[in-house]
N, C-alpha and C positions, 0 to 999 in steps of 0.2 A: 311428077311434080305436085299434081292435089294434096298428096300424102305427105310432102315436105312442107304444103304448104299451112296443112293443117297441124303439124307439129310446130312450125313457127310459130303458129297462134296460141299453142296451148302452152309452150312456153312462153310467151310474151303475159298470156293470159296469167300463168303461174306467177313469172314476176311480179307483175302488179298487186296479185292478190298478197304476193312476199311482201313487199314494199309498203302496201296500206295496211298489214300485219304490223310489219316495224315500226312503221309510222306513230299508227294508234296506240302500239306499246311504249314508244317513247316517249308520244303525249301522254297519257297515261302514267307514266313514271312520273315524267316532268310535273306536273300535276299533282300526283300524289307528295311528290319532294318538298313539293311547294306548299301544301296544306301541313303535313309535316311542318318543315320551318315557322308558319306562321303557327301554330299549335306553341311550340318550342317559345318562339319569340313573347306568344304571351302567357304562357308558364311562366319563363325569365321576370316578365315585367311585372306579372305578379307578386311574384315572390321577391321582386326590386322594392313593390309598391309597400308590402309586406315589411320589409324588414327596416326600409326607409321610415314606417308609423312605431313600430318596435323602438328604433331607435329613438326617436322624436317622443315616444312615451317612456323610456328610458330616460333622457335631459330631462323631462318635465318632471318625471318623480326625484331625480339628484339636481333638484334645483342649487344652483352654485350660491344661489340667495340665502340659502337655507341653509346650508353649509356654513358660510359667513354671516350667518345673525348667529347661529346656536357658537361658533370661536369664539367671537365676539364677545357672549352671551359669560359664555364660561370662563372668558380673560376681567368681565364687568364683574364677575361675582370673588375671582381669585384678588382683583386690587379692593373690594372690602373686606378681603381676609375672611372669605364665608367661606373656608376651607371644606367644610362637610357638606355645604349645598354645591359649590363646586366638583367637589369629588364624586358628588350623585350625578350632576350634569353628563359630567365628562364621561361614565359607567351607562350610564342611559344611550349616550350620544356613539360611542364606539358600539353597545350592544345592536343599536339600530342599523349604522354602518355595516358591521356584518351582515345583521339579517337582509338588508339590500343587495347585497352582493351575492347571498345564497340565493335567496328567492329572486333575483333578476335574471338566473343561469334557467329558471323553468318557465313553460308557458303557462301553466297554472298552476296551484298551491289549491292546500286545504283552507276553507273558512276558516277553521282555526287558527291556522300560521297566519293567515290574514287577520283577524281579529286581534293576535298576539302584537301584527307588525304595528297597526295604527293607533291601536293602544301604547306601543310605545313612542311614535309619533309624536302623537295628542301631549306625552307627557311631558317630552322636553319642550314645547310649543307654551304649555302650561308652567313649566320652569323661565322660558324666556319673560311671559309676558306677567311673572311675578304674578299670580294669582290673578289677575284681569284677565284669567283665560279660563272657563270652566266647561267638562266635556261629559256626555253621558253613554255609553254602548248597551242596548237593549238588545236580544236574544229572543224568540221564540222560545218557550222548555222542550217542543218538538222538535225543534230543528237541530240535524245531524252536523254537528259542526267539524268533527273530525270524518267525515265520509263527503261530504258536500265539494268540490271542485267550485274554483273562481280564476279567472286570467288574472295572471298578475297585472303591474302597474296600471290599475285600473283606480281604486278607490282613495289611495294617497294625494295624488295632484288634485282629486276634486276638493277632500279635508282643507290642501294644502290654498286652493283659493279661498277656500270659506273663512282660513285667519287671515293673509293676506290681503283680499280685497273687500271683507265683508267684517272682520271684528277687528281689524288695526284702523280701519278710521269710524269705529264705534266710539262713543264716551263711557267710559263706566264700564263694568264689566261684562263681555261676551259672553257668548254658551251655544254650544254645538252638540248636538246629537244626532247618532248615529245609532238604526235602528234594523235589524235583522227581522224578517216575515217569511215564514215557509209560507208556498202555496203549491206545494206538494213534491210528488217524491222530484229528485234532479230540478228542482226550482225554487228558486226564494227571491224576495224583492229587497233593497239595499234605500232606507229612507235618507239622506243626511240632510239637515235642515239648520242653521245658524240665525242669530237676531244681528247680526253685522248691520251694514248699512244698504243691503240690498242688490239685485244686479241690474236693475235699470239705474239704479245713484252712480253703482260700481263702473258700467260701462260709460257714462257722462263724467264721472271723475278722469277714466283713464284717458278718454277723449280732451278735455281740456288740458290735461299733462302730455301729454303725448304730441297733439295734432292733429290726431287719427284714432281711431277705435283700437286701443291696444288687442292681442288677441291671448286670452285666455287661454291655460293650458286643454279648457273644455274643447278648444276647438281640434287639437290631439285627443282629446281623447274622443271626441267622435267619428275621428278619421278611424282611430284604432278598433273602437265598435264597430262600425261598419265593415272591416276587413273579417274582423271575427265573425261578423256575422258569414258574410260569402263564402268564409272555413266550412259552414256546414257544420262546426265542431259547435258551434252557439247558436243559442236564439237570443239574443240582448236588444231591450226597449233602452230608451235611456232616455229620461224631460227634466230640464232644467227653467225654475220658473221663480221670478220677484215673489215673496210671500204675501205682499200688500196687491198682487195680481189676484191674489186666491183668498183675499180675507183674511189674513192667517196673523199681520201684525206684518212685523219691519224681518226681511233678511230674506235670507234665499232658498230654496229647498228643492234638493236634486233626488229623483227617483230614478233606479234601475233595477230590472230586473232581467236576472239570468236562468235559463234554461240549457241546462248540459245534453246536447245531443247524440251523447257519445254513449253506448249501451254499457 
């Protein structure tokens, strides 16, 4: 009887141990699965956020107002029977659209291609403004434009802001300057300045026209740069200022530094 009781006790203890281990295993598995689900949801949310930011940046770069204004300008030159100018405008516009769709499929492109793209964009805007817009692009001699990479959909929306929110509201000829400066290996700075009405007056004008502060594509650019920094592929800083606040006269100044962290 005593041996039987001991046997029952051993079996019961073994069952308790087994049940306890199963319970711990189930709890651990559930917790592990929960953590995996949470990580997967976080990853999907991050991917969705990046997709939305890239889509917003794409929309910002492919501004329908720019397309509309360009086509109207081409029509304007045709109506004035300025065939040579209208053909030149249409050729540059078509080339820019091809570049846009080609480059938008990539996350980054060479600095050489980016400079070629923004030069074409500014040429079109200069034609639209009938020489009331001047621009210059400067590059450091030691800048390896064919080797350095830059994220797509960054500079053109900034230039479009300069044109539409700065130069457009200015009396007389407006000027935009784009300067590329080398900061070392895989690192460079882009400074974009215009002599338009300035950031502060532009915000005030938008507020008066819209009843609320109109979000420039600067907000889209800031979000895009934030995600690029989070990706750990890039280290990017972004600053936009009214030149009057910097004692530089009238206009807006944008400064962006890019450092490629991918070996």
